[in-house]
MITOR-280060 format. One record per residue: x, y, z of N, C-alpha, C in turn. Coordinates in steps of 0.001 Angstrom, whole numbers, plus 524288, in hexadecimal, padded with zeros to 5 digits. Each point is the difference from the previous one (the first is absolute). Example, Ala and Ser with C-alpha at 12.3 -4.5 7.8 and 13.67 -1.06 7.14 Angstrom:
BEGIN
833867E9C681E787FC86804A68000080384804B080000 7FEA28041A7FD3080334804A68003C7FCFE80442802DA 
***
This chain:
BEGIN
21468DB529876637FB4A80109802B97FE4A7FBDF80345 800E37FADE7FEB87FE397FBA980274803A47FE118040A 7FE797FE51804CA803657FEBD804178020B7FA8A7FF82 7FE557FCDA7FBF3801A27FA027FF6E804AE7FF9C7FD5D 803F27FE0080227804F97FEE37FD27801257FA6A800BD 800707FD287FB10801277FA9D7FF72804017FF7C7FBFB 802E27FB788010E804277FF407FBF27FDE47FC737FC17 803397FFA47FAAB7FEA87FC917FC927FC748030F7FBF0 7FF417FD077FBE37FC49802F57FB4C7FA457FE6D8019E 7FD258046E7FDE67FA127FF91800CA7FE347FB297FCD6 7FC3D7FD5B801A97FDCD7FB867FD5D7FD6B801687FBCE 800FF7FD687FB267FE138011A7FB1E7FAA47FDDD7FF22 7FE987FBCD802F47FAA87FCFB800177FF467FE128057D 7FB738013C801FB7FE247FE5B805167FC8C7FB627FF4C 8010A7FB85802B37FC4A7FBE27FF487FD9E7FF078048F 7FB398003A8001E7FCC67FF65805EF8007E7FA8A801A8 801107FFC480529800B47FA568023E7FA717FEAE80207 7FF677FB2F802097FB1B7FE2A8017A7FDF08028E804C6 7FF2C805DD7FF1C7FED9802B98040B7F9DD800BF800FF 7FD957FC8B8024E7FAC77FFC68016B7FFA27FD22805C3 7FC4D801B48029F7FEB17FDE08050C7FB6C7FC8F7FFF2 8005F7FC5D804277FB0D7FC9A800D57FAE7803168009C 7FF97804C2801D77FB96802A27FFEE7FE28802E87FAF5 803737FECE7FBC27FE42802727FB1780356804BF7FEC4 8029D802B68033380279804AD7FECE8040C7FE967FB8E 7FFD7803F77FC0F8041B7FF327FBCB8007B805597FDD7 804568005A7FE1E80234804F67FC267FE147FFE07FB5E 7FF7A7FA5F7FD7B7FEF07FF977FA67804E6801C57FD26 7FFB2801807FABC803C28012A7FD1F800EA805E57FEF7 7FCB380329800C0800588053D7FF19804F5802818029F 800F37FFA9804BA8049180338802DE805327FDA87FCA5 7FFE67FB957FE59805797FE4B7FDB480059803257FB04 7FB1F7FFA57FC688000E802D87FB6A801FA805C280019 7FDB380233804BA802148060480071805AD800758011B 8020F7FB5280339805A080156801208035F7FEE77FB00 7FE1A7FC657FCC3802547FF457FB138009D804647FCA1 7FC0C803918006080043804EA7FCA6803B08042680243 800E97FF8A80546803FA804828028780517800257FD7F 8020C804C080019805A0800CA7FEED8035A7FD96803AF 8046F7FD6D7FEC48039A7FDB98034480180803C78044B 801057FE6C8042A801E1803498049F7FEB77FD9680577 80163802DE803A67FF577FD5A8059A7FABB7FEA48013A 7FB7D8030F7FE6B7FADE7FEAF8019D7FE6D7FB397FCEC 801217FFFE7FB1A7FDCB7FAEF7FD348037F7FB0880269 8049E80143800FC802FF7FB25802977FDA77FE5C804D9 7FE3880369803067FDC57FEFB805917FA8A7FD4A7FF26 7FCFF801B57FCD87FAD87FDB97FE69800BF7FB0D7FDFF 803B77FED27FCAD800AD7FAED7FDEF801F27FCAB803AF 8035480189804298019A7FC01803F57FBCA7FE7B803A9 7FB1B802967FF677FB287FD23803AC7FCDC7FCF97FD0F 801767FD777FBE17FD307FD467FC2B7FDE77FB3E802AA 8028A7FDA1803B97FEB17FB70802877FCD4800B0805BC 7FEBF804AE801127FE3D8016F805207F9A87FE3A7FFA7 7FD8B7FEFF805447FACA7FD887FFA17FCB6804E0801A5 7FB53800EC7FD167FD3B80465800B67FDD0800E3805CC 7FFB78043B801E57FE2D8017B805907FC9C804FE7FF25 7FB047FEEA802BD7FC2D8045A7FF718029280500802C7 7FF1A804B87FD4A8020A80472803037FCAD804A67FF46 7FFCE8036A803A87FC98804A780025801918040B7FCC9 805227FFCA7FDD780267803717FC8A7FD597FF537FB1B 7FE297FB3A7FE8C7FD287FF227FAA87FA388014480103 7FD86803207FD787FAD6801698009B7FC8B7FF1A7FB12 7FC827FC40800327FD2F7FEB67FB9E7FC25804437FDF7 800D1801E67FB4D7FCB7804AC7FE3D7FB717FE017FCE7 7FB617FFB98032C7FB127FD817FDAD8003A7FACB7FE3D 803777FCC080273800A17F9EB7FECD80516800547FD05 7FF8D7FDB57FB368047B7FF0C7FC727FE4F802187FAD1 7FEC7804A27FF587FD0E801A87FA818037B800A97FBB5 805367FE0B800268024F800327FB537FE077FB827FC48 7FDE37FC3A802337FDB57FB427FD977FA4B7FE828019B 7FE9A8019F804E37FB157FE97801D17FC2B8045B7FFAB 7FBD37FFE77FF937FC01803C380105800398024780572 800498050480119800C1802318051E7FB4C7FF0780396 801BA8005D8055E7FBE27FEFD803C77FCE37FBD27FF3C 801CA7FB537FE787FDE77FA8B80050801DC7FBDB80317 7FCFC7FCCC80169802427FC458039B805237FD677FDB1 7FF287FEA67FA9E805147FDA47FD36804BE8032B80020 7FF01804F87FEF480459803D87FFAA802D880092805A1 7FCA88003C8046E802317FFDF804E6802CF7FBE4800F4 7FE707FB457FE448022F7FACE801C48059C7FFD07FD57 800108025D7FB578057D7FFCB7FC9380361803CF802DB 7FDB9804388023F804118042B802AB8014D7FD87804B1 7FCFA7FCE5802F0801807FDB880563804187FB477FED4 7FF7D7FD157FBB8803CC7FBDD7FE9F804CB802EA7FE64 80065805027FECE804D8802547FE6C802B680264804BB 7FD827FF8D804538035B80140804877FE63804E080296 7FB9E802AF7FD847FE9680545801E27FEA17FFEE805D1 801EE802E8802F77FEFC7FFCD8065D7FAF180393800FB 7FE97803E47FC197FC5C803A2800FD7FCC98007A7FB46 7FA3C7FF5E800237FD487FFD77FB957FBAB804417FF49 7FE8B801A27FC017FCB6804B27FF467FAA37FE1D7FDB0 7FC45802A6802EF7FA9A800557FE227FE7D8063D7FF66 7FF66801B47FB4A7FDC5805E37FF677FA087FF308014D 7FE8280306803837FACB7FFA98026E7FC6D804797FDB9 7FB797FDF67FE137FB6C803ED7FE647FB427FD4E801E5 7FB5F802A37FE977FB3E7FDF68023D7FB637FF757FBF5 7FC487FC0B801537FBF37FF867FBF97FAF9803A38016E 7FC057FEF57FCF67FB76802D5801227FD4B7FEC480579 801637FBD2801B57FE3C7FE8D805E2803D3800FA80452 80420802817FE8380408801FF803268038F7FB8980241 800427FBFE7FCAA803FA7FBC68011180568801477FD8B 803D37FEA580289805BB800597FE90802007FCC87FCA5 8024D8006B7FB56801E07FC587FC9A804D2802157FE5D 8031D7FC4E7FCD0805D5801377FE317FF0E801C07FA82 800E1804CD7FE9480096801C37FB61803E98052C7FFAD 802CA800267FB52803988046C800AE7FD68805B480091 7FBD57FFFC7FCB77FC16804E0800267FAC57FEDC8005F 7FD03803D58020C7FA897FE3C8005D7FD82800077FA99 8027F802D27FBF27FD79800397FB5C803607FCC07FB35 802B07FBE8801DE8034F7FD947FC5A7FDAA7FA817FD88 7FAB77FEAA801B17FDB67FB307FEC78006F7FF817F9B0 7FF95803527FD4A7FF3A7FF9C7F993805507FDE67FDF2 804BE800D8802ED804DE7FE1A7FE0B801C67FBD780295 7FE767FE99804A7801617FBD3802C57FCCD7FB9080100 7FB15800317FE317FCAD7FBBD7FF9F7FCDD7FFD77FB6A 7FCCC7FC727FEFB7FC8D7FEA37FBAA7FAC4803297FFC4 7FFB8803DE803407FA74802A6801997FDC5801867FAC8 80300801AF7FBA57FDB48029D7FB987FCEA7FC3A7FC75 8022A7FBA87FFED7FDCF7FB827FD607FC577FC7C8039B 7FE9180217804CE7FD237FC498037A7FA92801A48005B 7FCE17FD53802407FA0E8018C8016980018805618035E 8048C800CE802B07FFDC804FE802B28015E8056C7FD9B 800E97FEF67FAE180229804F67FD5B7FC4E8044B80040 7FB047FF81800997FC8A804268003280031802808054F 8026C7FE6880331800418021E80521804D980422800CC 802F1800ED7FB6480443802F6800357FE7A805E0800C7 803BF803578028C7FE45804F4800097FFFF8029F7F9ED 803407FDE57FD6780028801817FA398014A7FB307FD4D 7FC0C7FE207FCAE800BC7FBD97FCA58048C7FFDE7FC2D 800DA7FBAF7FD6C804427FF9F7FC187FEC1804217FAA5 803FB803017FF477FF8C803FC7FB958046A7FE757FBD2 7FEF87FEBE7FBF0803DC7FE647FBD780346804697FE96 804FF7FEC77FD63802C18041D7FE657FDCE802BC7FB09 800DB804E47FFAA7FE10803817FBAE803D1804297FF2B 8016F800067FBDE8035F8050E7FE71805907FFE3803C7 8003580498802E980350800DF8037D7FFE17FDAF8055B 7FA897FEEC800587FE5F7FD998057E8015D7F9F180147 802707FECC80424800A47FB17800BB7FBB97FD4980271 7FFDD7FA0F7FEC47FB867FCD88025F800EA8008B8063A 7FBC57FFBA802A97FFA080144805DA7FB687FD7580277 800957FF988053E7FB327FEA680332800F88016980539 7FC98800FC8033B800CE80172805307FCAC7FC91803A5 802467FBC98021B7FD227FBD28031D8028F7FFCE8059F 7FCBF800B6803D680233800C0806027FE127FB8B80345 803787FF348030D7FE297FCA88042F7FB6E80217802EC 7FF4B80502800877FB1B8020A802F47FB6E7FF747FBC6 800017FE887FB927FB467FEF67FCFE7FE147FAB8800D5 802EC7FC8C803317FE4B7FAE8800727FFFC7FE1380646 7FBE27FCC3801467FFC57FDC280539804E27FC0880039 801067FE1680508804DB7FC42800B67FDC07FB3F7FC15 7FBF27FE7B8009D7FED47FAF37FD8980043800857F9F3 7FE5D8048F7FE548014B8010B7FA378057A800797FECF 803608025A802F180520800A77FF90802C07FA297FFBD 7FE807FC668029F802997FB3F800937FEB77FC9E7FB4B 7FC0A800FF7FC907FF337FD207FB68803CB8018A7FB7C 8027380444800C08039B801D57FBBD805267FCB87FF17 8014D7FF237FBA8804FE7FD627FE8A8049C8042E7FF7D 803867FFBB802EA80532803587FFE2802CE7FEFE7FB03 8031C803BC7FE158033B7FF027FB5580524803D98006E 803B37FF837FD638040B80370800097FE52805A07FF4E 802C6803488028B7FE46805337FF5A801148029C7FB36 7FC9F800497FC678011D801FA7FAB97FAB6801DA7FD6A 7FFFB802B07FB9D7FBBA801167FCE0801F6801FE7FA89 7FD867FE517FC5B8014F801BE7FAA37FD568050D7FE64 80306803967FFF57FDBA80595800457FD988016A7FA59 801637FC8E7FBBC7FD92801137FA377FBA47FC357FF7C 7FDC37FD5E804457FC5A7FC7E7FF687FA8F801877FE2F 7FD817FDB07FBEE7FA878013E7FEE07FC407FCAF80258 800F97FCA7803757FC317FC48802A5801E17FF3E80545 7FCE27FE75803CE801FC7FEB8804E0802F87FAC47FFED 7FF6B7FCB37FCE1802F17FB117FF9D806358021A7FE66 8002C803B27FC7980544801367FEBA8025D802CD804F2 7FCEE803E180240801D8803428046F802D37FCC480449 7FE237FB2380152801EF7FD2D80460805557FDB57FE81 8021A8008F7FB7E805DD7FE537FEB58037280367801C9 803E8800907FC788043A80474800FC8043A7FEB2803BF 800657FB17801E58049F7FEBE803398054A801457FDC7 802E78028D802CE805318013B7FE9A802FD7FB087FDF6 80354800A97FC468028A7FB3E7FD59803D37FDD1803F6 802A38030C803B48032E7FE11803A97FD8F7FD92804C1 7FB2E8000F7FFCD7FC2A7FD38804677FE337FB027FD07 7FC037FD94802CC7FD587FB127FDEB7FA9C7FF8B80106 7FCD07FE057FDEF7FACF7FE18801887FFB37FA278013F 8048F7FDC78003D8003E7FA59800817FDE67FDD88059F 8004380377804217FDC07FEB58052A7FB2B8021980126 7FD64802F17FC397FB4B8033C8014D7FA927FBD8800BF 7FFD47FC287FC527FBB27FC24800DF7FF487FD978050F 7FB6F8011D802EE7FF247FDAA80453801E1802A380501 801FB804FC7FEBE8016C803508045A7FB6E8013C8038B 801BF800FA804987FBCB800C9804377FFD38065B80282 7FC588020A800157FF288056E802207FFB17FEF98058E 8022480444802BE801207FFF5805DE7FDC68046C80353 7FD3F7FEFF803B97FE8B8048E803C78047E8011C80344 800078049F802BB804238017480406800127FBCD804AB 7FB6B7FEDF801E17FF487FBFD80440803787FA9D7FE05 7FE867FEDB7FB6B801D77FAC67FD9180624800707FF9D 801DA804A17FE768051F8017780002803287FEB6804D5 7FDD2801DD8040B802AC7FFB98055C8003D7FA66801AE 7FC097FCC67FEEC800437FA99801578047E7FCAB7FC2F 7FF9A8019E7FB42804747FE237FC0C80531800DC80146 800D280528800DC806118018280137801C27FDA7804FC 7FC1F7FFD6803D88011E7FD1980550801367FACD7FF1D 7FD3C7FD7E7FC998013C7F9ED7FECC805867FF487FD69 801AB803A97FD1E805A0800717FE2C803B180091803C2 7FEFE80229804E280411801E98030A8021E805437FE6A 7FCD3802D57FD108018F8052B7FE1B7FD9980457803AF 80237804757FFAC7FD0E804F6802C47FD98802D57FBDA 7FD64804B38017C7FC4D803097FD45801488054E7FEC9 7FF6D8022B7FB967FF8F8057E7FF367FC2B8016A7FC45 7FB0A800F9802F07FB2E801727FCEA800778065D7FE71 7FE1F8012B7FBE47FFBD805417FE427FA90802997FF69 7FF1F803EB803177FA69801F97FF978003D803A97FB4A 7FCA37FE247FBED800AC802BC7FAFA7FC5E804E080028 800FC8038A7FD3B7FCB1805157FF667FAFD7FE557FD5D 7FB7F800EB802317FB387FF137FDCB7FFC2802D17FA5B 7FCA57FD5F7FC437FE9A8028E7FB977FAFC8032A800BD 7FD587FE8B803C07FAF1802F0801248016F80420803CB 7FC148038280007800C3804AD8042D7FF0B7FE2C80559 8034F801B1803A57FF157FE768053B7FD878042D80363 7FCC57FF1C803DD7FE497FAF7801897FC4E7FDFD7FB96 7FFF37FAB88005B7FCB17FD247FB3C7FB647FD6C80206 7FB92801798008A7FBC07FDD98022A800D27FF5080592 801DB803D98026F800E18002F805C7805917FD6E80182 8025F7FE457FCDB805937FCCF800DC8045C804C57FF34 801BF801AC805218042B8037E7FF4A805577FD9D7FF35 803BA803E67FE5F805557FE3B7FFDE8028E7FD81804E2 7FDEC8022D80486801CC7FDA6804F07FD697FAAD8013D 7FB257FEFE7FE1F7FD8E7FAFC80051802EA7FC4D7FCCC 801E08019F7FB8D802D57FCF17FC188055B7FD898027E 802D180480801C0804AA7FEB38023D7FFEF7FCB680524 7FB80800B68028F7FF6B7FC3F804BA7FE067FABD7FED0 7FD227FFA77FB567FDDC7FAF87FEFC804B77FCD97FDFD 80480802637FD96803D97FC597FE13803277FDD080568 80136802DC803AA802867FE2E804D77FC987FC70802DB 7FAFB800A97FF827FC5E7FCC2803CC800BA7FA607FE13 800977FEF37FA818009F7FB007FE81804997FCA8801B3 80463803308015F804077FD4E801AE7FF3F7FEBF805FE 7FDA48040E802917FE1D7FEB88054E7FCE07FB6A800B5 7FBBB7FFBB7FD147FC427FBC17FFB8803147FA827FEDB 804218002C7FC868027A7FB737FE4E804687FEB3804FF 8005980328803B2803F87FEB180436805C5800B77FE6A 8014E803B17FC09804E1800837FDE0802D78038A80348 804E67FF7D801D08036180349802B48005A804C87FD29 7FF4B804F18019880175804877FD1D805668009D7FE14 803807FD9980298805957FF4E7FE71801047FE267FAFA 7FC347FCC77FE51800577FD6D7FAF37FD38803127FB64 7FE0C8045D801727FD00802DB7FC5A802878052C7FEC7 80122801947FA4580169805227FE897FBED802317FC78 7FD12802F1802897FB66802437FDA8801E3804D77FC1D 7FE278009E7FBA38021D803A07FC9E7FB85803797FDF2 80186804C07FE3F7FC918038E7FD3C80341804F97FDE8 7FE20802077FB4F80263804797FD5E7FD8A8054180326 7FB817FF0B802FA7FDE080441802A8802B38000A80521 801FC804848016F802C780118804D37FC487FF8880478 7FB548023A7FF087FBAE7FFD9804247FE577FA8F80179 800E77FBFB7FC627FEB67FAB6801B5803C77FE0A8039E 804D2801217FF50804D97FEF2802D97FF40802A2805FD 7FE948048B8002C7FF4D80329804967FB617FDCC802DB 7FC687FE567FDEB7FAA57FD408023B8019D7FB5E802F7 8035B7FCCA7FD59801B27FB7A80302803ED80091803CC 80399803E87FF20803B68013A804FD7FC958019D80403 7FC2B802CF7FF737FCFD802A6804DE7FB9B7FBBE801A3 7FD8C7FD5D7FD187FC0A7FC57800B5800A37FA718014D 804347FDFC7FDA58022B7FA258002380582801187FFD8 801D38013E804BC805A98019180063804447FAFC7FF3E 7FDD37FB3480111803217FB6A7FFA58000E7FE5D7FA18 7FCD38013A7FD2D8000B7FFD87F9D3802BA804C27FE55 7FF1D804A48017F8020B8043D7FE868058A800F57FFF6 802397FCDF80416806397FFE38003C802467FE6B7FB85 7FDD67FC607FCED8026B7FD817FB227FCF2802557FB78 7FCDA803997FFF57FCD28026A7FB98804D9802317FBFB 7FEAE7FF347FB8B80397800FF7FBAD7FDAC8049C7FC9F 8023B804E1800427FE478042E7FC3E8022F7FEF47FAB1 7FCCE7FE9C7FC2B80146800067FB147FFF8804FE7FE02 805758015C7FDC8800A0805B17FE257FF5D800B17FA90 7FB49803737FDF87FF4B8008F7FAF5800AF806197FF12 8032E8030D8033A80027805927FF358032A800797FAD9 801AA7FD027FC92803578012B7FBAF7FBFC801377FB69 7FB517FEB7800907FC248008B7FC097FFB1804FD7FD7D 7FFC78001A7FAFA7FF52804BD7FC928041080474801B6 805487FE897FEFA803C38037D801447FEEC804BD7FD45 8018E804838019D7FFAD805987FD577FE7780448804D8 7FBA1801E47FE487FE818049E803487FC687FE658047F 7FE4F7FB57800137FB577FE4F802FB80222800948062D 7FCC48026F8037B8014F800438056E800417FB068025B 803BB7FF32803A0800347FB29802A3803497FBDA7FDBF 80258800D87FB29803A37FCCF7FD7C805027FFE3801AE 803427FB837FFF6805357FFFB801B3803E37FE4E7FC29 80469801FF800068042E7FD8E7FD38803B97FCCF80316 800B87FB247FECE803617FC86803738055D80224800BC 801C78035B7FD178053B801EB8005E7FFEF8054F802B1 7FC00801D1801DA7FFEF80574802ED7FCC67FFC180472 8023C7FF598048A7FDE77FF4D805387FBDF805358017D 8012F8035E7FDBB7FC4680570800A17FAEC7FFAE7FD90 7FF4C7FBBF7FD4A7FA3E7FE737FD417FCDB7FCA8802D1 802CC7FDA3805197FDCA7FB80802557FBF380253804F8 7FAF57FFF57FDFD7FC83801F7803F47FB477FC5A800F4 7FF157FDEB804448034D800BD804C6805E67FD6D7FF2C 80424802B880320804D07FD55800057FFF47FAE980286 804257FD157FEE18001F7FAEC80231800558001C80616 802E98044F8020B7FF448006F805CA7FB30800FE801CE 7FC2F803027FD3E7FA6E8012C801A87FD057FB627FF9D 8010E7FD077FBDE7FD197FA967FFEC8010C7FCB480449 805437FF93801F2801C47FC60804667FD57802CA80477 7FF4E80500801417FDC9802E28044E7FA337FEF080009 7FDBA7FE1C7FC037FA027FEA07FFA07FF7E7F9DE80253 804327FD75800357FFC97FAF1801D98005E7FC777FB87 800A78017F7FB13801A47FCE57FB66805B37FD238001A 7FFA87FB687FF90804CF7FC86800A9802287FD6E7FB29 7FC578003A7FBFF801E37FDB47FB367FE2F8036D7FB0A 802E2800AC7FC1C7FE54802BC7FBE9801567FD1D7FAEB 7FD307FFB27FC0F800417FC947FB7D7FF4B802D17FA92 8049C802DB7FD7F7FF06802167FB81801297FBE87FB5C 7FFD6800F67FB5A800C87FD007FB42806157FF1B8003B 802517FC4F7FCEA805C17FEA57FFD78027B805267FE57 7FEA0802AB7FC1C80303803CB7FDAE800A8804F98030B 7FCBB800638044580069805688037A8054E7FE238035F 801C57FBEB800B38039B7FED1803BB805B77FF9C7FE39 800238003C7FA5F805397FF307FDD28009D8049A7FB4B 804F3800C27FF228016A8035A7FC2D8059A7FF217FDA0 801DB802F57FBCE804BF7FE9A7FE548040F804D7801D7 8045F7FD91801338047E80413801238029A801C27FB41 803A18035D8008B80351801E57FB6E802157FC2F7FD21 8018B7FB8F801DF802DA7FBC87FD2A7FB567FC937FDAC 7FB8E800A3800CC7FB927FCE67FE367FF057FB2C802BF 8018880065805247FEC77FB22802F97FB798013880346 7FD177FB788014A7FB56800D9802A88010780071805FB 7FDAD804A48027280132800D88053D7FB148023B80293 7FF338002F8058C7FB5C801A38022D7FE60805B17FECB 7FB4B801328003B7FDE1805967FEF080007802A9804C3 7FEE9804F77FFB280015803F3804AC7FAF07FD7D8033D 7FBC67FE917FD0F7FB5C7FE23802CF801917FB1F8036D 802E77FCA97FDFA8019C7FB0D80278802E980135804FC 804058043B7FF5A8040A802438046B7FC84802848045D 7FC56802CF7FE7C7FC0C802F9803547FCE07FC90803C4 7FDA47FBED7FCA37FCC77FBD280344802EF7FD2280449 804637FE227FE088034F7FD9080374801A5802C9803D9 8019E805287FFC0801608035B803BB7FBAD800DB80408 7FB99800557FED07FB7780097803697FE9B7FAEF802C6 8027D7FBBD7FEC97FE677FB62802877FC627FCC37FDAC 7FE12801187FB827FB067FD737FD93801F37FAA07FD7F 7FD167FBC0800CE801047FC067FDD87FD98800477FA33 803B07FEB47FB237FF17800BD7FB5A7FE287FB4F7FCE5 7FB007FFA37FE247FE547FB757FC807FF96802917FAC7 800967FC9B7FB8E7FFB98022C7FB297FCBD7FC4F7FBFB 7FE78802217FBC17FC5D7FC5C7FC2B802128032C7FA7A 7FE6D7FB8B7FC487FF7C7FA8A80062803EF7FDC37FB68 8037B7FC1D80202804157FD967FD1C7FC457FC5F7FC01 802627FF297FC247FDAD7FC607FB767FAF2802387FDA9 7FE628052B800C17FB8D8022F7FE48800E1802237FA43 804A7800BB7FE8180129802597FB56800F77FC9B7FB95 7FFE67FA80801318019C7FCD27FBEE8051B7FFEC7FD6C 801647FF287FB8F80581800937FE10802048054880096 80524800128012D8026B805388016880373801937FBF9 800727FDE17FB5F80386802087FC127FF6C805467FDE5 7FB3480234800A57FEFD8059B7FE977FFE48043280445 802527FE1A8040580145803A0805047FCBD7FF1F8051A 7FBB07FC507FF5E7FD277FE81804DC7FAE6802E88008F 7FEC2803F37FC477FADC8029C8002D7FF838038580588 7FBC280071801687FE728033D8044E802277FF5F80560 8014F7FAB480108801747FEC480517806558015A80073 8027C800737FB4A8058F800C680060801BF804C87FD4D 7FC38804278008F80064804BF7FC54804E58030D80220 801BD8001B80473803D180333801E3804BF7FDB07FF33 8008E7FAA67FE31805327FDDF7FED57FFBF7FD067FA83 7FCD78021D7FCA27FF037FDF87FB15805957FEE77FD14 8033D803638005A805D87FF9B7FCF8802DC7FBE8801BA 7FED57FD97804DE803017FBD6802B47FD717FA667FF13 7FB4E7FFD27FD167FD177FBD77FFBA7FEEC7FE1D7FAC3 802327FBC37FE137FF6B7FE4D7FA3D7FEF47F9D17FFB5 7FFAC7FCE2804847FF1E7FAAF7FF957FD787FE2F80518 7FDAE7FB747FEEF7FCFD7FD9E8056A8033D7FF72803FB 805107FEA07FFC8803467FF7B80496800BA80526803B6 7FE3C804387FCE880090804D4803667FB618009A80417 7FC767FC377FFD97FC447FF63804B48034D7FF1C8059A 803F87FC4F7FF2B803137FEE98042D803F68047B80170 801A4802F17FC95803CD80476800BC7FCD280419802AC 7FB6D801487FEDA7FC4980414802707FF0A7FE3880593 7FE4C7FA2B7FFF07FEA07FE63805C880460800D680421 804D87FF137FD97805047FF3E803087FFBA805DE8031E 8001D803CE7FCDD800CB80518801A97FB97801488034D 7FB707FEDD7FF2D7FB9B80094803CC800B77FDC1804C2 801AA7FB338005C801147FCA1804B780496801B9802E9 804BF801727FD4D8047480093802E48014D805D780036 7FE178035C7FCF1801A580531800D57FB5580341801A6 7FBC17FF437FE2D7FB58802C7801787FE117FDAC80542 800877FB4C800C27FECF7FD2C804EE7F9927FEEE800A1 7FDB37FEAB7FBC07FAA77FE408002D7FEDA7FB3C80419 7FB667FF678026B7FEF87FBC9802A47FCBC7FC457FD82 7FDDE800D77FA9E7FD257FC137FDB47FEB6802967FABA 7FE167FD1C7FC347FF238016A7FA877FBE87FC9E7FD9A 7FBE4802A37FE517FBE97FD877FD13802627FE077FA8E 7FD3A7FB5B7FEA9801F07FD9C7FAA57FBE47FD0F7FDE8 7FFDE800517FABB7FB9D7FD417FD8E8024E7FA637FEA6 804AC7FF3380093801807F9E080153803D580011804B9 7FDC17FE01803A78024A8003980577805767FD2780006 8003E7FB4A7FD1D804D07FD477FF0B805578034E80001 7FFDE8038B7FBFA80414803937FFB9802408020A80392 7FCAF801A4803FE8014B8033A804AB801D37FBCE8040D 7FCB47FC6380081801BC7FB6B803F0804D37FE857FFF7 801EB7FE2A7FA0C804EB7FE617FF3D8040A8037080195 7FFC6805077FEC380344804DC801978007380021805C5 7FBC47FFE48028B8006680103805978025E7FB1080317 7FE8F7FB4C7FE0D802AA7FBEE802638057F7FF7F7FF82 801A7801847FBA6805907FFE07FE838027780447803A7 7FDC9803F3800B7802A7804B4802737FE617FF9980631 7FD587FC488020C7FEA27FF378057A7FBEB8041A801D4 7FD13801E07FC227FBF2803E48013B7FA857FD8080299 
***
């Protein structure tokens, strides 16, 4: 399956060399740990042979919300970690506050799980306050950026994205961090606005991939239309003097992509259609099966005809297993490539340990995934056989190492 052919036995142990640059770029230990877990073979041998390479920033490595494997997402500290790991493109998920200011959050209604709001003085401003677990009902809260002004939002303390669903109190609810993540770097983390993220990424020498998030409130919201929202995001790059060629604006909403293509063509040329048409497989209209091109509506060619140049599905939609149990490109991947679409995918390192098959992100190749080294096995197929042009990762160093080794 792999094109790499090297002589000699695969390395049993990879020891990282002094691979750091004067500007702070470093792989750290994790790429080497993953290589150690790989089965012996040409790919492991090739990656091991690059142990002494010097890190180089690469657009192939996209920082997913910073470095949320260990840092609270959408924080200055997490972004800085992702930049130091060589990410060439960085993501701010964009939503808005009560006073229509743009901020970095994965969802407009995620404050209860990504910040300390339920134990802060702002708890009373939540759309729905904390509700303890009772019977079959899990503990919950609905706290939105649109519940707060920008000034109020900036007072929140970010934390690892988690919640204890059995919580009886708000203090318990803010726990629940997965055991394969850590709270070690949460103290003192800094919340970030979209405008601040632009200046921060630019200072790193990285490019930008902002995602316009679906609002949790009905649009128009107090006169703020979806088009206003889409335009406001682009306007902040224009105000900062950022070259449109450095910006890959994203949305799951195809209408947003078409808005940018029609109204901001320089930005629209690199707009990324995040494809979530996989949701709720079954009888729902509009659903697609990655192995059946007849379900692709619109087709890949039709998307290209609209002016869409980049498509970004989750990892599992791009790969499948052949009759021999080998990981190979899916029909979806082949159709996208045939239509000339650039393919980006998400999100490596989001699954944590892979010993049980990799969970949601690897659902189409579960039977071929049983240890953390398989992160590199899957990544190699995506890069070499599917032909992706970039991949989001919760720990960018993993991708940066691979990309540098392979010359991507």
